[in-house]
C-alpha positions as CSV (number, residue, x, y, z in Angstrom):
1,X,0.2,-0.1,-0.1
2,X,2.7,2.3,0.8
3,X,4.4,1.7,-2.5
4,X,1.3,3.0,-4.5
5,X,0.9,6.1,-2.3
6,X,4.6,6.6,-2.7
7,X,4.2,6.2,-6.6
8,X,1.1,8.3,-6.8
9,X,3.0,11.2,-4.6
10,X,5.7,11.0,-7.5
11,X,3.1,11.4,-10.1
12,X,1.7,14.4,-8.6
13,X,5.1,15.8,-8.1
14,X,6.6,15.0,-11.6
15,X,3.4,14.9,-14.1
16,X,1.1,17.5,-12.0
17,X,3.9,19.7,-10.6
18,X,2.2,19.8,-7.5
19,X,3.3,22.1,-4.8
20,X,5.4,20.7,-1.7
21,X,2.4,21.7,0.5
22,X,0.0,19.7,-1.9
23,X,1.9,16.6,-1.8
24,X,2.1,16.7,1.8
25,X,-1.5,17.2,2.5
26,X,-2.6,14.7,-0.4
27,X,0.0,11.9,1.0
28,X,-1.5,12.6,4.6
29,X,-5.1,12.4,3.4
30,X,-4.5,9.4,1.5
31,X,-3.0,7.5,4.4
32,X,-5.8,8.5,6.7
33,X,-8.3,7.1,4.1
34,X,-6.5,3.9,3.9
35,X,-6.2,3.5,7.7
36,X,-10.2,4.0,7.6
37,X,-10.5,1.3,5.0
38,X,-8.1,-1.1,6.8
39,X,-10.2,-0.5,9.8
40,X,-13.3,-1.2,8.2
41,X,-12.1,-4.3,6.3
42,X,-12.7,-2.8,2.8
43,X,-10.6,-3.4,-0.3
44,X,-9.4,-0.3,-1.8
45,X,-10.0,-1.8,-5.3
46,X,-13.7,-2.3,-4.6
47,X,-14.6,1.0,-2.8
48,X,-17.7,2.8,-3.8
49,X,-19.2,6.0,-3.9
50,X,-21.3,5.1,-0.3
51,X,-18.0,4.0,1.0
52,X,-16.7,7.4,0.5
53,X,-19.5,9.4,1.3
54,X,-19.2,7.2,4.7
55,X,-15.9,8.2,5.2
56,X,-16.7,11.8,4.8
57,X,-19.5,11.7,7.4
58,X,-17.0,10.0,9.9
59,X,-14.4,12.6,9.4
60,X,-17.2,15.2,9.8
61,X,-18.3,13.6,13.0
62,X,-15.0,13.4,14.1
63,X,-14.8,17.2,14.2
64,X,-12.9,17.9,11.1
65,X,-13.4,21.2,9.4
66,X,-15.3,21.4,6.3
67,X,-12.4,22.5,4.3
68,X,-10.3,19.5,5.6
69,X,-13.1,16.9,4.5
70,X,-13.5,18.7,1.0
71,X,-9.4,18.7,0.5
72,X,-9.7,15.0,1.6
73,X,-12.1,14.3,-1.1
74,X,-10.1,15.9,-3.6
75,X,-7.3,13.9,-2.5
76,X,-9.2,10.5,-2.9
77,X,-10.7,11.7,-6.4
78,X,-6.8,12.4,-7.5
79,X,-5.9,9.1,-6.2
80,X,-8.7,7.1,-7.9
81,X,-7.9,8.8,-11.0
82,X,-4.3,8.1,-10.7
83,X,-5.6,4.2,-10.1
84,X,-7.5,4.6,-13.4
85,X,-4.7,5.6,-15.2
86,X,-2.7,2.9,-14.1
87,X,-5.6,0.4,-14.8
88,X,-6.1,-0.7,-11.1
89,X,-9.5,0.3,-11.2
90,X,-12.1,0.8,-14.2
91,X,-14.2,4.0,-12.7
92,X,-13.4,6.7,-10.0
93,X,-15.9,6.1,-7.1
94,X,-15.1,9.8,-6.0
95,X,-15.6,11.4,-9.6
96,X,-18.9,13.4,-9.0
97,X,-18.9,13.5,-5.3
98,X,-19.4,17.1,-3.7
99,X,-17.9,18.0,-0.3
């Protein structure tokens, strides 16, 4: 899992020219998302829109600011776009979700 996250961050850095702050935020967001996935025995490849909505609600109930929830959703969306490019998934479950 950490290898895939590292490859994603490298992709953001080299292909998308993301800033250091964006790289740090997205890395933290994706790691937190995968902690949630692991805790709930979910499969990264089989994540659904409902799973992501549930994660966002979990974040809100945990006291996260709306801006943090929104950025986390953007991070998850970007990660699943990357997984689509690498043919790990066929669709992005976060594609049309709004925070």
